[in-house]
Backbone as numpy.savetxt, mean C-alpha at the origin, in Angstrom:
# Nx Ny Nz CAx CAy CAz Cx Cy Cz
2.30 39.41 12.37 2.80 38.26 12.99 1.79 37.89 14.00
0.84 38.97 14.41 -0.04 38.61 15.34 -1.20 37.66 14.60
-1.42 38.14 13.35 -2.52 37.61 12.67 -2.18 36.07 12.34
-0.89 35.78 12.10 -0.51 34.27 11.84 -0.36 33.73 13.09
-0.18 33.99 14.28 -0.23 33.55 15.34 -1.76 33.42 15.74
-2.85 34.11 15.65 -4.02 33.60 15.76 -4.59 32.53 14.67
-4.17 32.69 13.44 -4.45 31.42 12.43 -4.04 30.09 12.83
-2.53 29.94 13.18 -1.96 28.90 13.56 -2.58 28.28 14.95
-2.89 29.31 15.94 -3.50 28.74 16.95 -4.76 28.09 16.74
-5.58 28.59 15.95 -6.97 28.18 15.35 -6.77 26.72 14.65
-5.64 26.76 13.81 -5.41 25.48 12.89 -4.98 24.49 13.93
-4.16 24.59 14.92 -3.90 23.72 16.07 -4.86 23.48 16.90
-5.60 24.35 17.31 -7.10 24.01 18.13 -7.93 22.89 17.23
-8.24 23.25 16.26 -9.22 22.66 15.44 -8.67 21.13 15.26
-7.54 21.11 14.58 -7.00 19.65 14.64 -6.65 18.80 16.01
-6.14 19.58 16.73 -6.11 19.16 18.08 -7.54 18.40 18.68
-8.48 19.14 18.37 -9.79 18.61 18.93 -10.01 17.39 18.25
-9.89 17.25 16.94 -10.10 16.16 16.05 -9.35 15.03 16.45
-8.21 15.39 16.85 -7.13 14.19 17.24 -7.60 13.66 18.48
-8.02 14.42 19.47 -8.33 14.01 20.88 -9.61 13.24 20.72
-10.57 13.77 19.90 -11.92 12.98 19.76 -11.69 11.73 19.05
-10.69 11.61 18.02 -10.50 10.31 17.37 -9.78 9.55 18.29
-8.86 9.72 19.11 -8.24 8.95 20.20 -9.32 8.48 21.21
-10.06 9.42 21.66 -11.02 8.85 22.52 -12.17 7.79 22.03
-12.49 8.08 20.77 -13.49 7.15 20.18 -12.57 5.83 20.06
-11.56 5.80 19.67 -10.67 4.65 19.59 -10.51 3.78 20.92
-10.06 4.64 21.99 -10.18 4.03 23.16 -11.50 3.41 23.81
-12.51 4.13 23.43 -13.80 3.54 23.88 -14.14 2.54 22.74
-13.55 1.83 21.89 -13.83 1.12 21.00 -15.15 1.32 20.07
-15.27 2.73 19.76 -16.35 3.29 19.20 -16.34 3.66 17.90
-14.96 3.61 17.40 -14.64 4.16 16.13 -15.34 2.94 14.83
-15.55 3.79 13.77 -16.23 3.03 12.60 -15.18 1.79 12.36
-13.93 1.97 12.40 -13.13 0.79 11.95 -12.97 -0.22 13.03
-13.26 0.07 14.31 -13.35 -0.94 15.17 -14.66 -1.50 15.35
-15.65 -1.09 14.70 -16.97 -1.75 14.52 -17.11 -2.56 13.10
-16.28 -2.26 12.33 -16.29 -3.05 11.19 -16.18 -4.57 11.24
-16.81 -5.15 10.41 -16.94 -6.66 10.72 -15.63 -6.95 9.59
-14.81 -7.70 10.28 -13.67 -8.18 9.29 -13.55 -10.01 9.29
-13.55 -10.22 8.21 -13.43 -11.81 8.15 -12.78 -12.40 6.80
-12.64 -13.46 6.71 -11.79 -14.06 5.56 -12.75 -14.69 4.67
-12.52 -14.44 3.27 -13.33 -15.08 2.34 -12.44 -15.90 1.33
-12.93 -16.99 0.59 -11.80 -17.56 -0.29 -12.38 -17.72 -1.59
-11.57 -17.48 -2.51 -11.89 -17.47 -4.00 -12.58 -18.71 -4.54
-13.65 -18.71 -5.18 -14.08 -20.10 -5.59 -14.23 -20.27 -7.12
-14.01 -19.14 -7.79 -13.77 -19.26 -9.32 -13.19 -18.08 -9.72
-11.98 -18.17 -10.77 -11.41 -17.27 -11.44 -11.81 -17.16 -13.02
-11.92 -16.02 -13.23 -12.23 -15.92 -14.90 -10.98 -15.35 -15.44
-10.45 -15.77 -16.46 -9.32 -15.45 -17.19 -9.83 -13.84 -17.80
-8.83 -12.92 -17.61 -9.15 -11.60 -18.19 -9.27 -11.55 -19.71
-9.94 -10.76 -20.31 -10.08 -10.83 -22.08 -8.98 -9.84 -22.33
-8.36 -10.26 -23.53 -7.40 -9.50 -24.04 -7.83 -8.16 -24.67
-7.16 -7.18 -24.01 -7.71 -5.85 -24.56 -8.65 -5.20 -23.53
-8.97 -5.72 -22.61 -9.95 -5.15 -21.53 -9.20 -4.37 -20.64
-9.95 -3.86 -19.62 -9.24 -3.05 -18.47 -8.69 -3.69 -17.57
-7.69 -2.89 -16.97 -7.05 -3.35 -15.81 -7.66 -2.71 -14.41
-8.52 -1.97 -14.72 -8.86 -0.87 -13.41 -9.73 -1.97 -12.45
-10.47 -2.85 -12.70 -11.28 -3.73 -11.93 -10.74 -4.91 -11.30
-9.41 -5.29 -11.66 -8.99 -6.39 -11.18 -9.31 -7.66 -11.88
-8.67 -8.66 -11.38 -9.24 -10.05 -12.17 -10.43 -10.52 -11.63
-11.41 -10.94 -12.34 -12.78 -11.28 -12.02 -12.80 -12.56 -11.21
-13.28 -12.55 -10.13 -13.34 -13.60 -9.25 -14.99 -13.96 -8.48
-14.92 -15.02 -7.92 -16.39 -15.27 -7.14 -15.79 -15.63 -5.81
-16.17 -14.75 -4.82 -15.54 -15.31 -3.37 -16.66 -15.47 -2.41
-16.62 -16.49 -1.56 -17.46 -16.80 -0.70 -17.08 -16.43 0.70
-17.94 -16.14 1.55 -17.50 -15.98 2.86 -18.53 -15.91 3.98
-18.45 -16.15 5.18 -19.52 -16.29 6.30 -19.41 -15.20 7.18
-20.60 -14.76 7.60 -20.84 -13.67 8.60 -20.28 -14.31 10.03
-19.36 -13.80 10.56 -19.02 -14.59 11.71 -19.94 -14.18 12.99
-20.86 -13.38 12.98 -21.86 -13.26 13.94 -23.06 -14.07 13.77
-23.54 -14.32 12.45 -24.76 -14.84 12.23 -24.52 -16.22 11.49
-23.20 -16.48 10.93 -22.95 -17.93 10.35 -23.48 -17.77 8.81
-24.22 -16.79 8.44 -24.80 -16.53 7.08 -23.57 -16.64 6.10
-23.87 -17.51 4.80 -22.99 -17.53 3.92 -23.30 -16.63 2.77
-22.21 -15.88 2.04 -22.39 -15.18 1.00 -21.26 -15.43 -0.03
-22.03 -15.53 -1.19 -21.23 -15.58 -2.58 -21.32 -14.24 -3.28
-20.06 -13.76 -3.64 -20.09 -12.39 -4.12 -18.97 -12.36 -5.26
-19.10 -11.28 -6.13 -17.93 -11.00 -7.12 -17.30 -9.62 -6.95
-16.43 -9.45 -7.73 -15.77 -8.12 -7.37 -16.12 -7.10 -8.73
-17.26 -7.25 -9.30 -17.63 -6.24 -10.21 -17.90 -4.84 -9.49
-17.45 -3.83 -10.16 -17.61 -2.58 -9.48 -16.59 -2.07 -8.46
-17.06 -1.21 -7.49 -16.14 -0.85 -6.71 -16.28 -1.72 -5.46
-15.23 -2.39 -5.27 -15.12 -3.57 -4.06 -13.89 -3.48 -3.44
-13.41 -2.34 -2.97 -12.09 -2.14 -2.30 -10.92 -2.47 -3.00
-9.74 -3.10 -2.39 -8.73 -3.33 -2.98 -8.65 -4.15 -4.25
-7.99 -3.88 -5.21 -8.16 -4.71 -6.49 -7.42 -5.77 -6.44
-7.96 -7.05 -6.84 -7.41 -8.28 -6.79 -6.48 -8.39 -8.21
-5.24 -8.58 -7.96 -4.31 -8.54 -9.01 -3.71 -9.99 -9.27
-3.88 -10.84 -8.24 -3.54 -12.24 -8.21 -4.54 -13.13 -7.69
-4.92 -14.34 -8.55 -6.02 -14.91 -7.97 -5.89 -16.37 -8.44
-6.37 -17.24 -7.58 -6.61 -18.68 -7.79 -7.44 -19.35 -6.97
-8.08 -20.41 -7.21 -9.05 -21.07 -6.39 -8.55 -21.42 -4.88
-9.10 -21.18 -4.21 -8.80 -21.33 -2.51 -8.10 -20.00 -2.11
-7.72 -19.29 -2.84 -6.90 -18.10 -2.00 -7.73 -17.43 -1.08
-7.30 -17.22 -0.02 -8.00 -16.42 1.02 -7.93 -14.80 0.77
-9.10 -14.38 0.89 -9.11 -12.80 0.62 -9.66 -12.03 1.70
-9.27 -10.95 2.15 -9.98 -10.24 3.37 -11.10 -9.48 3.01
-12.07 -9.64 3.85 -13.44 -8.86 3.58 -13.80 -8.18 4.80
-14.12 -7.04 4.32 -14.76 -6.05 5.67 -15.99 -5.40 5.01
-16.90 -5.14 6.26 -18.02 -4.47 5.87 -18.74 -3.89 7.15
-19.76 -3.01 7.20 -20.34 -2.39 8.39 -21.22 -3.41 9.06
-21.37 -3.58 10.21 -22.25 -4.46 11.02 -23.51 -4.62 10.28
-24.05 -5.88 10.00 -25.42 -6.06 9.30 -25.53 -5.67 8.06
-24.46 -5.32 7.30 -24.60 -5.01 5.96 -23.57 -5.51 5.16
-23.59 -7.06 5.09 -22.83 -7.70 4.17 -22.58 -7.37 2.65
-23.71 -6.83 2.32 -23.86 -6.33 0.87 -22.89 -5.21 0.57
-22.63 -4.44 1.68 -21.47 -3.33 1.63 -20.27 -3.71 1.66
-19.80 -4.98 1.32 -18.58 -5.65 1.72 -17.41 -4.87 0.66
-16.28 -4.91 1.27 -15.09 -4.32 0.65 -13.88 -5.53 0.63
-13.27 -5.72 -0.24 -12.04 -6.47 -0.33 -11.07 -5.93 0.45
-10.10 -6.43 1.05 -8.86 -5.81 1.70 -7.76 -6.78 1.69
-6.53 -6.32 1.18 -5.20 -6.85 1.05 -4.87 -7.10 2.69
-5.08 -6.39 3.75 -4.63 -6.67 4.80 -5.65 -6.36 5.95
-6.32 -7.46 6.67 -7.29 -7.38 7.48 -7.18 -6.59 8.65
-5.66 -6.53 9.04 -5.18 -6.00 10.40 -5.33 -4.64 10.20
-5.18 -4.04 9.11 -4.71 -2.67 8.87 -5.83 -1.67 9.11
-5.55 -0.69 10.04 -6.44 0.18 10.26 -7.61 -0.07 11.27
-7.59 -1.31 11.67 -8.72 -2.00 12.67 -8.89 -1.04 13.89
-7.85 -0.29 14.61 -7.78 0.44 15.67 -8.64 1.81 15.42
-8.79 2.30 14.25 -9.52 3.45 14.07 -8.58 4.80 14.12
-7.08 4.45 14.08 -6.43 5.62 14.39 -5.79 6.57 13.08
-6.21 6.12 11.75 -5.80 6.96 10.45 -6.03 8.42 10.71
-7.34 8.70 11.08 -8.01 9.98 11.00 -7.23 10.84 12.22
-7.19 10.16 13.52 -6.45 11.21 14.68 -5.07 11.24 14.39
-4.23 10.18 13.65 -2.98 10.39 13.51 -2.78 11.42 12.33
-3.62 11.55 11.56 -3.33 12.58 10.39 -3.72 13.81 11.01
-4.56 14.00 11.94 -4.95 15.39 12.55 -3.89 15.76 13.43
-3.02 14.78 14.22 -1.98 15.24 14.83 -1.08 15.45 14.31
-0.80 14.99 13.00 0.35 15.55 12.34 0.13 16.93 11.61
-0.94 17.32 11.45 -1.48 18.66 11.00 -0.95 19.62 12.20
-1.40 19.23 13.29 -1.15 19.98 14.50 0.34 20.16 14.69
1.15 19.23 14.39 2.61 19.32 14.44 3.03 20.20 13.35
2.46 20.17 12.27 2.95 20.89 11.22 2.58 22.31 11.47
1.62 22.84 12.21 1.29 24.21 12.62 2.35 24.63 13.62
2.66 23.74 14.43 3.69 24.07 15.31 4.93 24.38 14.96
5.30 23.47 13.92 6.63 23.82 13.18 6.62 24.97 12.39
5.39 25.49 11.86 5.40 26.80 11.28 5.67 27.88 12.30
4.80 27.60 13.33 4.82 28.83 14.33 6.27 28.88 14.95
7.10 27.90 15.16 8.35 28.04 15.65 9.29 28.64 14.69
9.17 28.19 13.47 9.70 28.89 12.49 9.56 30.40 12.40
8.37 30.78 12.45 8.15 32.15 12.39 8.74 33.05 13.72
8.50 32.47 14.73 9.17 33.19 16.05 10.63 32.85 16.30
11.37 31.84 15.74 12.69 31.38 16.32 13.36 31.23 15.02
12.98 31.37 13.95 13.98 31.22 12.54 13.43 30.02 11.68
13.82 30.09 10.56 13.41 29.03 9.72 14.33 27.78 9.82
15.48 27.95 10.46 16.23 26.75 10.87 15.66 25.55 11.64
14.57 26.18 12.46 13.86 25.24 13.35 13.12 24.09 12.24
12.58 24.64 11.10 11.92 23.81 10.21 12.72 22.71 9.81
13.89 23.08 9.45 14.87 21.82 9.08 15.04 20.82 10.18
15.02 21.40 11.40 15.30 20.23 12.59 14.16 19.67 12.69
12.95 20.45 12.97 11.64 19.63 13.21 11.21 18.82 12.25
11.43 18.86 10.88 10.91 18.06 9.83 12.23 17.00 9.53
13.30 17.41 9.32 14.38 16.60 9.01 14.86 15.50 10.07
14.58 15.98 11.47 15.11 15.08 12.48 14.30 13.78 12.70
12.67 14.17 12.84 11.98 12.54 13.00 12.06 11.92 11.70
12.17 12.52 10.50 12.19 11.66 9.31 13.43 10.90 9.16
14.36 11.28 9.66 15.89 10.45 9.66 15.86 9.51 10.51
15.03 9.89 12.00 14.90 8.83 12.86 14.36 7.62 12.44
12.94 8.00 11.66 12.13 6.82 11.11 13.03 5.97 10.00
13.58 6.97 9.18 14.35 5.98 8.23 15.50 5.36 8.80
16.18 5.66 9.68 17.07 4.89 10.50 16.64 3.57 11.02
15.37 3.60 11.54 14.55 2.34 12.44 14.13 1.62 11.10
13.60 1.89 10.00 13.13 1.19 8.70 14.23 0.43 7.95
15.41 1.24 8.07 16.72 0.44 7.08 16.76 -0.84 7.20
16.94 -1.21 8.51 17.20 -2.84 8.83 16.10 -3.54 8.36
15.07 -3.01 8.51 13.69 -3.92 8.10 13.50 -4.00 6.53
14.02 -2.90 5.85 14.08 -2.56 4.56 14.81 -3.91 3.87
16.16 -3.88 4.59 17.07 -4.91 4.01 16.61 -6.34 4.12
15.99 -6.39 5.54 15.56 -7.90 5.62 14.48 -8.55 4.84
13.61 -7.25 4.60 12.45 -7.89 3.57 12.70 -7.95 2.51
13.62 -7.23 2.09 14.49 -7.68 0.46 15.11 -9.12 0.39
15.90 -9.41 1.51 16.54 -10.72 1.59 15.42 -11.84 1.62
14.44 -11.57 2.25 13.54 -12.68 2.62 12.63 -12.71 1.23
12.35 -11.75 0.56 11.69 -11.80 -0.55 12.34 -12.69 -1.67
13.77 -12.12 -1.55 14.68 -12.98 -2.80 14.81 -14.55 -2.27
14.89 -14.77 -0.87 14.97 -16.00 -0.66 13.73 -16.92 -0.94
12.67 -16.36 -0.95 11.15 -17.11 -1.06 11.26 -17.16 -2.75
11.74 -16.16 -3.56 11.54 -16.51 -4.81 12.56 -17.46 -5.53
13.39 -17.70 -4.77 14.48 -18.74 -5.01 14.46 -20.12 -4.36
13.28 -20.33 -3.32 13.26 -21.43 -2.61 13.11 -22.72 -3.39
12.38 -22.77 -4.58 11.98 -23.82 -5.48 12.35 -23.28 -6.77
12.28 -24.45 -7.66 12.69 -24.27 -9.07 11.50 -23.42 -9.81
12.12 -22.65 -10.80 10.86 -21.88 -11.51 9.98 -22.79 -12.28
9.01 -22.21 -12.67 8.06 -22.89 -13.51 7.53 -22.03 -14.76
7.13 -22.78 -15.60 6.90 -22.15 -17.08 5.50 -21.25 -16.87
5.53 -20.23 -17.42 4.28 -19.30 -17.31 4.09 -18.56 -18.88
2.84 -18.07 -19.03 2.55 -17.48 -20.33 1.80 -16.40 -20.06
1.98 -15.33 -21.17 0.99 -14.21 -21.14 -0.16 -14.46 -21.51
-1.22 -14.37 -20.90 -2.65 -14.72 -21.63 -3.37 -13.83 -22.05
-3.01 -12.69 -21.61 -3.75 -11.23 -22.24 -2.80 -10.00 -21.88
-3.30 -9.10 -22.51 -2.38 -7.74 -22.26 -3.75 -6.81 -22.20
-4.05 -6.03 -20.86 -5.00 -5.32 -20.53 -4.60 -3.86 -20.85
-5.68 -2.98 -21.39 -5.43 -1.67 -21.60 -6.20 -0.73 -20.87
-5.72 0.38 -20.30 -6.46 1.23 -19.41 -6.30 2.71 -19.91
-7.39 3.34 -20.23 -7.22 4.74 -20.81 -7.71 5.63 -19.75
-6.90 6.76 -19.28 -7.30 7.75 -18.20 -6.82 9.15 -18.77
-7.11 10.01 -17.82 -6.83 11.32 -18.14 -5.65 11.71 -17.13
-4.50 12.29 -17.47 -3.53 12.86 -16.71 -3.69 14.32 -16.11
-2.83 14.81 -15.45 -2.92 16.08 -14.62 -3.41 17.17 -15.75
-2.99 17.07 -17.10 -2.92 17.94 -18.10 -4.23 17.65 -18.75
-5.13 16.70 -18.38 -6.51 16.26 -19.17 -6.09 15.78 -20.64
-4.93 15.33 -20.52 -4.40 14.56 -21.89 -4.79 12.91 -21.53
-5.19 12.35 -22.60 -5.36 10.82 -22.40 -4.04 10.12 -22.42
-4.10 9.21 -21.35 -3.12 8.30 -21.12 -3.34 6.94 -21.26
-2.81 6.02 -22.05 -2.99 4.65 -22.14 -1.93 3.93 -21.49
-2.14 2.90 -20.62 -1.26 2.02 -19.91 -1.54 0.47 -20.35
-0.66 -0.32 -20.35 -0.79 -1.76 -20.60 -0.54 -2.66 -19.69
-1.35 -3.58 -19.14 -0.96 -4.43 -18.13 -1.08 -6.00 -18.71
-0.11 -6.51 -18.72 0.12 -8.01 -19.25 -0.60 -8.84 -18.12
-0.96 -9.90 -18.40 -1.68 -10.83 -17.55 -0.90 -12.21 -17.56
-0.42 -12.71 -16.46 0.47 -14.09 -16.49 -0.48 -15.26 -15.99
-0.30 -16.36 -16.46 -0.72 -17.56 -16.06 0.32 -18.58 -15.83
0.32 -19.17 -14.43 1.42 -20.15 -14.33 0.69 -21.22 -13.29
1.36 -22.37 -13.25 0.93 -23.27 -12.33 2.07 -23.96 -11.50
1.62 -23.55 -10.16 3.06 -23.86 -9.29 3.08 -25.54 -9.13
4.23 -25.82 -8.39 4.48 -27.30 -8.34 3.69 -27.93 -7.41
2.62 -27.41 -6.85 1.63 -28.08 -5.91 0.37 -28.14 -6.70
0.37 -27.66 -8.01 -0.82 -27.77 -8.85 -1.72 -26.75 -8.89
-1.46 -25.31 -8.24 -2.47 -24.24 -7.96 -1.94 -23.56 -9.40
-3.34 -23.34 -9.93 -3.37 -22.32 -11.13 -3.37 -20.79 -10.88
-2.51 -20.18 -11.23 -2.30 -18.78 -10.69 -2.61 -17.81 -11.95
-3.54 -16.71 -11.77 -3.52 -15.64 -12.86 -3.47 -14.53 -12.05
-2.47 -13.60 -12.83 -1.89 -12.44 -11.87 -1.50 -11.57 -13.03
-1.63 -10.27 -12.43 -1.14 -9.19 -13.28 0.42 -8.94 -13.20
1.19 -8.78 -14.35 2.49 -8.65 -14.44 3.09 -7.69 -13.29
4.22 -8.32 -12.66 4.56 -7.36 -11.52 5.01 -5.89 -11.95
4.39 -5.01 -11.13 4.95 -3.68 -11.35 6.25 -3.23 -11.08
6.85 -2.28 -11.84 8.14 -1.93 -11.71 8.93 -2.63 -12.88
8.43 -3.60 -13.47 9.33 -4.21 -14.50 9.00 -3.82 -15.98
9.80 -3.34 -16.78 9.54 -3.10 -18.16 8.69 -4.14 -18.83
7.58 -3.59 -19.35 6.45 -4.48 -20.00 6.17 -4.20 -21.31
6.65 -3.15 -21.88 6.42 -2.62 -23.21 6.75 -3.78 -24.45
7.66 -4.57 -24.37 7.78 -5.66 -25.02 7.08 -6.83 -24.95
6.34 -7.20 -23.75 5.61 -8.23 -23.34 4.47 -8.33 -24.29
4.18 -9.58 -24.93 3.10 -9.69 -25.79 2.49 -10.91 -25.37
0.83 -10.87 -25.78 0.15 -12.22 -25.65 0.76 -13.45 -26.20
0.57 -14.49 -25.48 1.19 -15.73 -25.75 2.56 -15.89 -25.62
3.42 -15.01 -25.15 4.88 -15.08 -24.76 4.86 -15.84 -23.62
5.95 -16.66 -23.69 6.37 -17.91 -22.79 7.38 -17.14 -21.74
7.03 -17.37 -20.40 8.12 -16.72 -19.41 8.53 -18.00 -18.40
9.58 -17.56 -17.80 9.85 -18.41 -16.73 9.50 -17.57 -15.27
8.78 -18.59 -14.35 8.39 -17.78 -13.39 8.98 -18.25 -11.98
9.49 -17.09 -11.17 9.91 -17.51 -9.88 9.04 -17.09 -8.96
8.73 -17.78 -8.10 7.59 -17.57 -7.28 7.76 -18.07 -5.83
7.00 -17.24 -4.83 7.27 -17.68 -3.49 6.28 -18.84 -3.04
6.64 -19.92 -2.51 5.73 -21.27 -2.34 4.84 -20.81 -1.13
5.02 -19.83 -0.44 4.14 -19.58 0.69 3.05 -18.66 0.07
3.15 -17.82 -0.84 2.33 -16.78 -1.44 2.89 -16.72 -3.07
2.07 -17.65 -3.85 2.41 -17.45 -5.15 1.92 -15.98 -5.88
1.40 -14.87 -5.24 0.95 -13.83 -5.54 2.31 -12.97 -5.55
3.41 -13.48 -4.84 4.63 -12.97 -5.08 5.73 -13.59 -6.03
5.69 -13.06 -7.20 6.52 -13.78 -8.39 7.08 -12.76 -9.07
8.10 -13.39 -10.02 8.82 -12.29 -10.90 9.25 -13.37 -11.93
9.15 -12.85 -13.26 9.78 -13.30 -14.31 11.17 -12.96 -14.67
11.84 -12.20 -13.58 13.19 -11.53 -13.84 13.66 -11.59 -12.64
14.30 -12.64 -12.07 14.92 -12.75 -10.86 16.11 -11.74 -10.71
16.77 -11.25 -11.80 18.02 -10.25 -11.48 17.08 -9.10 -11.17
15.83 -8.66 -11.83 15.26 -7.42 -11.43 14.76 -7.38 -9.86
14.27 -8.64 -9.25 14.08 -8.66 -8.04 15.27 -8.48 -7.21
16.49 -8.94 -7.59 17.51 -8.43 -6.74 17.92 -7.04 -6.81
17.76 -6.64 -7.92 18.06 -4.99 -8.18 16.95 -4.20 -7.58
15.77 -4.47 -7.36 14.70 -3.96 -6.87 15.03 -3.91 -5.32
15.34 -4.85 -4.63 15.65 -4.82 -3.11 16.82 -3.89 -2.75
17.69 -4.01 -3.60 19.00 -3.12 -3.34 18.63 -1.52 -3.60
17.64 -1.12 -4.55 17.23 0.11 -4.94 16.28 0.60 -3.77
15.42 -0.40 -3.23 14.49 0.01 -2.03 15.50 0.23 -0.88
16.36 -0.35 -0.58 17.35 -0.16 0.69 17.96 1.16 0.20
18.66 1.36 -1.06 19.06 2.65 -1.19 18.44 3.67 -1.32
16.97 3.84 -1.60 16.16 5.05 -1.45 15.99 5.34 0.09
15.91 4.20 0.80 15.89 4.58 2.54 17.11 5.13 2.85
18.24 4.82 2.45 19.54 5.11 2.90 19.65 6.79 2.60
19.10 6.91 1.09 19.20 8.57 0.55 18.28 9.43 1.34
16.98 8.89 1.59 16.17 9.72 2.84 17.03 9.75 3.94
17.46 8.81 4.61 18.28 8.99 5.91 19.44 9.98 5.76
20.14 10.00 4.74 21.38 11.12 4.81 20.66 12.19 4.39
19.74 12.62 3.48 19.32 13.88 3.23 18.70 14.58 4.52
17.89 13.75 5.08 17.01 14.42 6.26 17.85 14.37 7.20
18.85 13.50 7.74 19.77 13.84 8.76 20.67 15.14 8.61
20.96 15.38 7.37 21.93 16.33 6.68 21.18 17.94 6.93
19.84 17.83 6.66 19.03 19.01 6.91 18.82 19.19 8.30
18.51 18.24 9.05 18.47 18.55 10.54 19.66 19.16 11.24
20.87 18.52 10.77 22.25 18.91 11.22 22.45 20.28 10.65
22.10 20.61 9.49 22.22 22.11 9.14 21.42 22.94 10.02
20.19 22.64 10.13 19.47 23.60 10.89 19.85 23.67 12.40
20.44 22.58 13.14 20.89 22.89 14.17 22.04 23.63 14.36
23.03 23.60 13.11 24.34 24.39 13.07 23.92 25.88 12.95
22.89 26.06 12.18 22.39 27.49 11.99 21.85 28.04 13.13
21.09 27.26 13.92 20.49 27.84 15.39 21.79 28.21 16.03
22.81 27.86 16.02 23.88 27.91 17.27 24.80 29.13 16.53
24.54 29.59 15.29 25.28 30.52 14.79 24.77 31.98 15.48
25.66 32.83 15.91 25.17 34.18 16.39 24.59 34.90 15.19
23.30 35.60 15.85 22.77 36.48 14.96 23.54 37.76 14.45
């Protein structure tokens, strides 16, 4: 018991120090994420994927952006490792770009320029490790039901707060997809990606590429939406595309599947809420039982 106390104390001490150091750097504005230059680029050219190619690198695009501090303009492509994969593209689409100060050649594309800009990811992770250590310590000294309370309780509270937002998000997405008449689309390529799974066996996945033109005349090239069955989707197949006028990257060839997806996402959150709340209540009840 004493050995575990020492190990857990060291664990909490190390990660606690890392958390405090990270929060201190964030408050001082000295974290790497806070010093990162963030700007918005625009797609200038889109190259249609080649049938049978790989989906790993995203859709080939040429992006132009300007360094906000020097005003220098850059024109780059997404060849190689360039951050977030571009899975929906059209000329004029805005793309987030981030890079270290003075090193625009080390750019990375990002779907969300605001994400992680305060540099709290690492200290938050370290703090969660401190919490995990305290939960284990409490379980050792006061009994394993404390783990049910300490883990299930916070997750249940988080799920309860997330549930209304999850429902609203699903309703807003469905409203956006049905706001305008659908348009005709076509599968212009089917990409193939070969990778190794956990057992070192070859795994082949396919990704159809869809092209459609919005009512505003914007030509969109995008990967088939994830979560929809695509085994029967073939090159040259005609589709009916429902899309969001505000963001054509949000689209679906199956509006019923979009409705079902919204219900399933909310259902998953409800399931997490019920299970974790039950675990926390069970732990609390066990703690009240006489030894």
